[in-house]
Structure formats: C-alpha cells, structure tokens
C-alpha atoms as an extended CHARMM CRD file, in Angstrom:
* protein
*
       185  EXT
         1         1  MET       CA             82.9890000000      -54.6290000000      -18.0370000000  PROA      1               0.0000000000
         2         2  SER       CA             80.2490000000      -56.0100000000      -15.9500000000  PROA      2               0.0000000000
         3         3  PRO       CA             76.7300000000      -54.5200000000      -15.9160000000  PROA      3               0.0000000000
         4         4  GLN       CA             77.4170000000      -53.0850000000      -12.4560000000  PROA      4               0.0000000000
         5         5  ASN       CA             80.4320000000      -51.1910000000      -13.7900000000  PROA      5               0.0000000000
         6         6  PHE       CA             78.3140000000      -49.6730000000      -16.5650000000  PROA      6               0.0000000000
         7         7  GLN       CA             75.8120000000      -48.4850000000      -14.0660000000  PROA      7               0.0000000000
         8         8  SER       CA             78.4530000000      -46.8470000000      -11.9040000000  PROA      8               0.0000000000
         9         9  VAL       CA             79.9050000000      -45.1770000000      -15.0290000000  PROA      9               0.0000000000
        10        10  ASP       CA             76.4290000000      -43.9500000000      -15.9930000000  PROA      10              0.0000000000
        11        11  VAL       CA             75.8930000000      -42.5330000000      -12.4830000000  PROA      11              0.0000000000
        12        12  GLY       CA             79.2870000000      -40.8710000000      -12.5430000000  PROA      12              0.0000000000
        13        13  LEU       CA             78.6500000000      -39.2610000000      -15.9080000000  PROA      13              0.0000000000
        14        14  VAL       CA             75.2610000000      -38.0040000000      -14.6340000000  PROA      14              0.0000000000
        15        15  LEU       CA             76.9110000000      -36.5380000000      -11.5870000000  PROA      15              0.0000000000
        16        16  VAL       CA             79.5880000000      -34.8320000000      -13.6720000000  PROA      16              0.0000000000
        17        17  GLY       CA             76.8300000000      -33.3950000000      -15.9460000000  PROA      17              0.0000000000
        18        18  VAL       CA             74.8600000000      -32.1010000000      -12.9720000000  PROA      18              0.0000000000
        19        19  VAL       CA             77.9450000000      -30.4810000000      -11.4800000000  PROA      19              0.0000000000
        20        20  MET       CA             78.8770000000      -28.8950000000      -14.7710000000  PROA      20              0.0000000000
        21        21  ALA       CA             75.3150000000      -27.6190000000      -15.2190000000  PROA      21              0.0000000000
        22        22  ALA       CA             75.3610000000      -26.1500000000      -11.6990000000  PROA      22              0.0000000000
        23        23  LEU       CA             78.6900000000      -24.5150000000      -12.4460000000  PROA      23              0.0000000000
        24        24  LEU       CA             77.4080000000      -22.9460000000      -15.6720000000  PROA      24              0.0000000000
        25        25  VAL       CA             74.2730000000      -21.6160000000      -13.9590000000  PROA      25              0.0000000000
        26        26  SER       CA             76.3930000000      -20.1390000000      -11.1840000000  PROA      26              0.0000000000
        27        27  LEU       CA             78.6830000000      -18.4130000000      -13.6860000000  PROA      27              0.0000000000
        28        28  ILE       CA             75.7940000000      -17.0060000000      -15.6140000000  PROA      28              0.0000000000
        29        29  ALA       CA             74.2110000000      -15.7080000000      -12.3890000000  PROA      29              0.0000000000
        30        30  LEU       CA             77.4750000000      -14.0530000000      -11.3230000000  PROA      30              0.0000000000
        31        31  GLY       CA             77.7700000000      -12.4030000000      -14.6970000000  PROA      31              0.0000000000
        32        32  LEU       CA             74.3190000000      -11.0200000000      -14.5520000000  PROA      32              0.0000000000
        33        33  ARG       CA             74.8190000000       -9.7380000000      -10.9880000000  PROA      33              0.0000000000
        34        34  SER       CA             78.0380000000       -8.0460000000      -12.0680000000  PROA      34              0.0000000000
        35        35  ARG       CA             76.2740000000       -6.4300000000      -15.0600000000  PROA      35              0.0000000000
        36        36  ARG       CA             73.5140000000       -5.0680000000      -12.7710000000  PROA      36              0.0000000000
        37        37  ARG       CA             76.1850000000       -3.6800000000      -10.3720000000  PROA      37              0.0000000000
        38        38  ARG       CA             78.0040000000       -1.9570000000      -13.3010000000  PROA      38              0.0000000000
        39        39  GLU       CA             74.7730000000       -0.4420000000      -14.5200000000  PROA      39              0.0000000000
        40        40  ARG       CA             73.7240000000        0.8140000000      -11.0780000000  PROA      40              0.0000000000
        41        41  SER       CA             77.2640000000        2.1990000000      -10.6540000000  PROA      41              0.0000000000
        42        42  ARG       CA             77.0590000000        4.0290000000      -13.9750000000  PROA      42              0.0000000000
        43        43  LEU       CA             73.7460000000        5.5510000000      -12.8300000000  PROA      43              0.0000000000
        44        44  GLY       CA             75.1540000000        6.5000000000       -9.4540000000  PROA      44              0.0000000000
        45        45  VAL       CA             73.0110000000        3.9930000000       -7.5180000000  PROA      45              0.0000000000
        46        46  ALA       CA             75.7910000000        1.5250000000       -6.7000000000  PROA      46              0.0000000000
        47        47  ALA       CA             74.7910000000        1.3900000000       -3.0440000000  PROA      47              0.0000000000
        48        48  LEU       CA             71.2860000000       -0.0240000000       -3.7570000000  PROA      48              0.0000000000
        49        49  PRO       CA             71.3360000000       -3.7430000000       -3.0830000000  PROA      49              0.0000000000
        50        50  SER       CA             70.4280000000       -6.2120000000       -5.7540000000  PROA      50              0.0000000000
        51        51  ALA       CA             67.4660000000       -8.5490000000       -5.1680000000  PROA      51              0.0000000000
        52        52  ALA       CA             69.9470000000      -11.3130000000       -4.2490000000  PROA      52              0.0000000000
        53        53  GLU       CA             71.7710000000       -9.1250000000       -1.6930000000  PROA      53              0.0000000000
        54        54  ALA       CA             68.7190000000       -7.5540000000        0.0610000000  PROA      54              0.0000000000
        55        55  PRO       CA             66.5320000000       -9.3420000000        2.6430000000  PROA      55              0.0000000000
        56        56  ALA       CA             63.4620000000      -10.8250000000        0.9880000000  PROA      56              0.0000000000
        57        57  ALA       CA             61.0360000000       -8.8140000000        3.1330000000  PROA      57              0.0000000000
        58        58  ALA       CA             62.6410000000       -5.5180000000        2.1890000000  PROA      58              0.0000000000
        59        59  THR       CA             62.9270000000       -6.1790000000       -1.5870000000  PROA      59              0.0000000000
        60        60  PRO       CA             59.9920000000       -4.9370000000       -3.7220000000  PROA      60              0.0000000000
        61        61  SER       CA             59.1920000000       -7.1820000000       -6.7070000000  PROA      61              0.0000000000
        62        62  ALA       CA             60.0120000000       -4.2640000000       -8.9820000000  PROA      62              0.0000000000
        63        63  LEU       CA             61.3130000000       -0.8090000000       -8.3060000000  PROA      63              0.0000000000
        64        64  ASP       CA             58.3550000000        1.4590000000       -7.5050000000  PROA      64              0.0000000000
        65        65  GLY       CA             57.9300000000        5.0140000000       -6.5160000000  PROA      65              0.0000000000
        66        66  VAL       CA             57.6440000000        4.4330000000       -2.8500000000  PROA      66              0.0000000000
        67        67  ALA       CA             60.8810000000        2.3300000000       -2.7240000000  PROA      67              0.0000000000
        68        68  LEU       CA             62.7090000000        4.9440000000       -4.8090000000  PROA      68              0.0000000000
        69        69  MET       CA             61.4630000000        7.8280000000       -2.5770000000  PROA      69              0.0000000000
        70        70  THR       CA             62.5490000000        5.8370000000        0.4300000000  PROA      70              0.0000000000
        71        71  ALA       CA             65.9430000000        5.2590000000       -1.1000000000  PROA      71              0.0000000000
        72        72  ILE       CA             66.2850000000        9.0310000000       -1.8820000000  PROA      72              0.0000000000
        73        73  ASP       CA             65.3320000000        9.9660000000        1.6780000000  PROA      73              0.0000000000
        74        74  GLU       CA             67.8180000000        7.4380000000        3.1530000000  PROA      74              0.0000000000
        75        75  ALA       CA             70.6710000000        8.5940000000        0.7550000000  PROA      75              0.0000000000
        76        76  GLY       CA             70.0510000000       12.1990000000        1.6930000000  PROA      76              0.0000000000
        77        77  ALA       CA             69.8790000000       11.4270000000        5.4010000000  PROA      77              0.0000000000
        78        78  ALA       CA             73.1390000000        9.4130000000        5.1640000000  PROA      78              0.0000000000
        79        79  GLY       CA             74.9370000000       12.0810000000        3.2400000000  PROA      79              0.0000000000
        80        80  GLN       CA             75.3050000000        9.7920000000        0.2300000000  PROA      80              0.0000000000
        81        81  GLN       CA             75.0700000000       12.5520000000       -2.3470000000  PROA      81              0.0000000000
        82        82  ALA       CA             76.6000000000       10.5010000000       -5.0970000000  PROA      82              0.0000000000
        83        83  ARG       CA             73.5800000000        8.1480000000       -5.0310000000  PROA      83              0.0000000000
        84        84  LEU       CA             71.0320000000       10.9020000000       -5.5510000000  PROA      84              0.0000000000
        85        85  PRO       CA             71.4090000000       11.6510000000       -9.2970000000  PROA      85              0.0000000000
        86        86  GLY       CA             70.8080000000        8.0470000000      -10.2890000000  PROA      86              0.0000000000
        87        87  LEU       CA             67.9240000000        7.7130000000       -7.8870000000  PROA      87              0.0000000000
        88        88  TYR       CA             66.3170000000       10.8980000000       -9.1750000000  PROA      88              0.0000000000
        89        89  LEU       CA             66.6790000000        9.5780000000      -12.7580000000  PROA      89              0.0000000000
        90        90  LEU       CA             65.0210000000        6.3230000000      -11.8140000000  PROA      90              0.0000000000
        91        91  LEU       CA             62.1730000000        8.0240000000      -10.0480000000  PROA      91              0.0000000000
        92        92  ALA       CA             61.7280000000       10.4430000000      -12.9210000000  PROA      92              0.0000000000
        93        93  GLN       CA             61.4790000000        7.4420000000      -15.2980000000  PROA      93              0.0000000000
        94        94  TRP       CA             58.8840000000        5.8970000000      -12.9610000000  PROA      94              0.0000000000
        95        95  ARG       CA             56.8490000000        9.1570000000      -12.9730000000  PROA      95              0.0000000000
        96        96  LEU       CA             57.0910000000        9.3510000000      -16.8060000000  PROA      96              0.0000000000
        97        97  ASP       CA             55.8610000000        5.8120000000      -17.0980000000  PROA      97              0.0000000000
        98        98  SER       CA             52.9200000000        6.7140000000      -14.7730000000  PROA      98              0.0000000000
        99        99  GLY       CA             52.1890000000        9.7270000000      -17.0630000000  PROA      99              0.0000000000
       100       100  GLU       CA             53.2240000000       12.3270000000      -14.4780000000  PROA      100             0.0000000000
       101       101  THR       CA             55.3160000000       14.5270000000      -16.6800000000  PROA      101             0.0000000000
       102       102  SER       CA             55.4640000000       17.7080000000      -14.5230000000  PROA      102             0.0000000000
       103       103  ALA       CA             56.6060000000       15.6090000000      -11.5120000000  PROA      103             0.0000000000
       104       104  ALA       CA             59.1120000000       13.8720000000      -13.7490000000  PROA      104             0.0000000000
       105       105  ALA       CA             60.4780000000       17.1950000000      -15.0050000000  PROA      105             0.0000000000
       106       106  GLU       CA             60.9900000000       18.3940000000      -11.4440000000  PROA      106             0.0000000000
       107       107  LEU       CA             62.8200000000       15.1690000000      -10.5930000000  PROA      107             0.0000000000
       108       108  LEU       CA             65.0510000000       15.6210000000      -13.6820000000  PROA      108             0.0000000000
       109       109  ARG       CA             65.9270000000       19.1730000000      -12.5200000000  PROA      109             0.0000000000
       110       110  GLN       CA             66.7800000000       17.6790000000       -9.0710000000  PROA      110             0.0000000000
       111       111  CYS       CA             68.9270000000       15.1750000000      -10.8120000000  PROA      111             0.0000000000
       112       112  ILE       CA             70.7760000000       17.8930000000      -12.6800000000  PROA      112             0.0000000000
       113       113  ARG       CA             71.4820000000       19.8370000000       -9.5050000000  PROA      113             0.0000000000
       114       114  ALA       CA             72.6190000000       16.7280000000       -7.6780000000  PROA      114             0.0000000000
       115       115  ALA       CA             74.6930000000       15.4770000000      -10.6610000000  PROA      115             0.0000000000
       116       116  THR       CA             76.4260000000       18.8460000000      -10.9270000000  PROA      116             0.0000000000
       117       117  SER       CA             77.3010000000       18.8090000000       -7.1430000000  PROA      117             0.0000000000
       118       118  ALA       CA             78.5250000000       15.2210000000       -7.3690000000  PROA      118             0.0000000000
       119       119  GLY       CA             80.3860000000       15.7390000000      -10.6750000000  PROA      119             0.0000000000
       120       120  GLN       CA             78.3050000000       13.0930000000      -12.4430000000  PROA      120             0.0000000000
       121       121  LYS       CA             78.2660000000       14.3750000000      -16.0320000000  PROA      121             0.0000000000
       122       122  ASP       CA             76.5920000000       11.1550000000      -17.3520000000  PROA      122             0.0000000000
       123       123  ALA       CA             73.5630000000       11.4960000000      -15.1150000000  PROA      123             0.0000000000
       124       124  HSD       CA             73.4130000000       15.2550000000      -15.9180000000  PROA      124             0.0000000000
       125       125  ALA       CA             73.5060000000       14.5830000000      -19.6590000000  PROA      125             0.0000000000
       126       126  ASN       CA             70.8430000000       11.8970000000      -19.3970000000  PROA      126             0.0000000000
       127       127  ALA       CA             68.5170000000       14.2280000000      -17.3810000000  PROA      127             0.0000000000
       128       128  ARG       CA             69.0830000000       17.0970000000      -19.8730000000  PROA      128             0.0000000000
       129       129  LEU       CA             68.2240000000       14.7960000000      -22.7560000000  PROA      129             0.0000000000
       130       130  ALA       CA             64.9570000000       13.7310000000      -21.0960000000  PROA      130             0.0000000000
       131       131  LEU       CA             64.1140000000       17.3610000000      -20.1530000000  PROA      131             0.0000000000
       132       132  GLY       CA             64.6720000000       18.3580000000      -23.8020000000  PROA      132             0.0000000000
       133       133  ASP       CA             62.3250000000       15.6210000000      -24.9270000000  PROA      133             0.0000000000
       134       134  LEU       CA             59.6460000000       16.7810000000      -22.4310000000  PROA      134             0.0000000000
       135       135  ALA       CA             60.0480000000       20.3870000000      -23.6020000000  PROA      135             0.0000000000
       136       136  GLN       CA             59.7310000000       19.3830000000      -27.2470000000  PROA      136             0.0000000000
       137       137  ALA       CA             56.6560000000       17.2840000000      -26.3910000000  PROA      137             0.0000000000
       138       138  GLY       CA             55.2610000000       20.2580000000      -24.5820000000  PROA      138             0.0000000000
       139       139  GLY       CA             55.6550000000       22.5670000000      -27.5710000000  PROA      139             0.0000000000
       140       140  ASP       CA             58.7560000000       24.4750000000      -26.3900000000  PROA      140             0.0000000000
       141       141  PRO       CA             61.4110000000       23.7650000000      -29.0560000000  PROA      141             0.0000000000
       142       142  ALA       CA             63.7620000000       26.4990000000      -27.9210000000  PROA      142             0.0000000000
       143       143  THR       CA             64.0250000000       25.0060000000      -24.4550000000  PROA      143             0.0000000000
       144       144  ALA       CA             64.3100000000       21.5530000000      -25.8870000000  PROA      144             0.0000000000
       145       145  CYS       CA             67.2430000000       22.6390000000      -28.0720000000  PROA      145             0.0000000000
       146       146  GLU       CA             68.9670000000       24.2500000000      -25.0800000000  PROA      146             0.0000000000
       147       147  HSD       CA             68.7130000000       21.1020000000      -23.0330000000  PROA      147             0.0000000000
       148       148  TRP       CA             69.8340000000       18.8830000000      -25.9140000000  PROA      148             0.0000000000
       149       149  GLN       CA             72.8100000000       21.1450000000      -26.5930000000  PROA      149             0.0000000000
       150       150  ILE       CA             73.9680000000       20.8700000000      -23.0390000000  PROA      150             0.0000000000
       151       151  ALA       CA             73.5350000000       17.0840000000      -23.1550000000  PROA      151             0.0000000000
       152       152  ARG       CA             75.4920000000       16.9760000000      -26.3990000000  PROA      152             0.0000000000
       153       153  SER       CA             78.3390000000       18.9660000000      -24.7860000000  PROA      153             0.0000000000
       154       154  LEU       CA             78.4020000000       16.7070000000      -21.8080000000  PROA      154             0.0000000000
       155       155  TYR       CA             78.5660000000       13.6160000000      -23.9680000000  PROA      155             0.0000000000
       156       156  ARG       CA             81.4560000000       15.1400000000      -25.9280000000  PROA      156             0.0000000000
       157       157  GLU       CA             83.3090000000       15.8240000000      -22.6840000000  PROA      157             0.0000000000
       158       158  LEU       CA             82.7200000000       12.1720000000      -21.6820000000  PROA      158             0.0000000000
       159       159  ARG       CA             83.9390000000       11.0050000000      -25.0590000000  PROA      159             0.0000000000
       160       160  ARG       CA             80.6860000000        9.1420000000      -25.6780000000  PROA      160             0.0000000000
       161       161  SER       CA             80.4760000000        9.6650000000      -29.3610000000  PROA      161             0.0000000000
       162       162  ARG       CA             77.5080000000        7.3790000000      -29.9920000000  PROA      162             0.0000000000
       163       163  GLU       CA             75.3390000000        9.4190000000      -27.5110000000  PROA      163             0.0000000000
       164       164  HSD       CA             76.8450000000       12.7430000000      -28.7900000000  PROA      164             0.0000000000
       165       165  ASP       CA             76.0140000000       11.8520000000      -32.4080000000  PROA      165             0.0000000000
       166       166  ALA       CA             72.4890000000       10.6910000000      -31.4660000000  PROA      166             0.0000000000
       167       167  VAL       CA             71.7500000000       13.9820000000      -29.6930000000  PROA      167             0.0000000000
       168       168  GLU       CA             73.1570000000       15.9760000000      -32.6090000000  PROA      168             0.0000000000
       169       169  ALA       CA             70.9970000000       14.0520000000      -34.9990000000  PROA      169             0.0000000000
       170       170  ARG       CA             67.9800000000       14.7330000000      -32.7470000000  PROA      170             0.0000000000
       171       171  MET       CA             68.9190000000       18.4690000000      -32.7670000000  PROA      171             0.0000000000
       172       172  ARG       CA             69.1580000000       18.5210000000      -36.5860000000  PROA      172             0.0000000000
       173       173  ARG       CA             65.8810000000       16.6060000000      -36.9230000000  PROA      173             0.0000000000
       174       174  ASN       CA             64.1120000000       19.2510000000      -34.8120000000  PROA      174             0.0000000000
       175       175  GLY       CA             65.7180000000       22.2810000000      -36.4270000000  PROA      175             0.0000000000
       176       176  CYS       CA             67.9820000000       23.2050000000      -33.5190000000  PROA      176             0.0000000000
       177       177  PRO       CA             71.0400000000       25.2650000000      -34.3550000000  PROA      177             0.0000000000
       178       178  THR       CA             74.0570000000       23.0470000000      -33.6980000000  PROA      178             0.0000000000
       179       179  ASP       CA             76.5990000000       25.8380000000      -33.3520000000  PROA      179             0.0000000000
       180       180  TRP       CA             75.1110000000       27.5980000000      -30.2450000000  PROA      180             0.0000000000
       181       181  VAL       CA             77.2870000000       28.8850000000      -27.5070000000  PROA      181             0.0000000000
       182       182  LEU       CA             75.1370000000       29.2000000000      -24.3790000000  PROA      182             0.0000000000
       183       183  THR       CA             75.9620000000       31.9050000000      -21.8400000000  PROA      183             0.0000000000
       184       184  ASP       CA             74.3320000000       32.5700000000      -18.5260000000  PROA      184             0.0000000000
       185       185  PHE       CA             72.3180000000       29.3340000000      -18.6630000000  PROA      185             0.0000000000
C-alpha cells in the first residue's frame, strides 16, 4: 500500500470511530430521557416536558417552587387531575428542602386527596409515608403510625413488597402496632 492509501484508511477509521461515538452518545441520551419519562409517569407528572422537549426560555435550570406552582395551576385549569398528585409531591419535597414543614404537610394532604380522586395509590402511599415522618418528627407518634399503616396497606395492594417491608420495619422501630385495623379514618 502506498502512503496515500494508509492516510485514507486512517481517515476512514477516524470517521467510523466518530460515528460510533456519536451513536453511543445518542443511545445513552435516549435511555436517560426514557428513564426520566418513566419516573415522571410513575409520579403522575408525565405531561411535564423534559428539559430537551421544552423551549429553552421556559425551562428553569432546576425545578423550583414557582415553576411547580405554575404547573399545578395549569394542570388544574386544564382539568389534568392525574398530574396533580405528582406535582403536589414534588412541591411538598421542595418545601421540605426549604424547611417549610407545615406548608409541605398541607401539600402532602392535597396530594392524598388528588391521588385518591385519580386512583393513584403510589402517590397516596408516598404522601402518607412523608406525613408519617413529619408527624413523628413533630412528636405525634400515634398520627405517624396511622399514616405509616395506611402507606403500608397501599404498598401491599400495589404488590410493592420492598416498600411494604420498609414501612413495616419503620413501624416496628417506632413502636407502632402492626396489626391495626383502622376505621373511620
């Protein structure tokens, strides 16, 4: 082979390498986007656009309270009741991260009401679990146990044994009776 042929082979190999790298990066990006969609769907916020899907001017760098409150208002106005439980959960987490526990607790109660109406037992269970933690931290173990027991029952109905077992362990650690039957709650 002449030196010119070696050079064209080297360029060809480099081009193949670049194309393969670009393909790999694209596949990884698609996998991450799909994972984010599945997570938002699980939380009941599937209609929220990902950063790649939304216009740059409308996309905050990170979810913040204002963006979440706007999304809640828009979902309510559009009659998208199935989005509300997940949005309330996200906003409650944002409030907790900001140290606003009473506002977070109210948002968790709103999540429970919306999740019950929308039939979203997963969001309901997650909100109950968080409310139980807040009640325990606030010195109200009886209320904490009630919330945890409801969360445990919901996880059982959903056949999510890992979450069910974790809640049961939490209940035992905190001295909750694990054989309660709640009525009129």
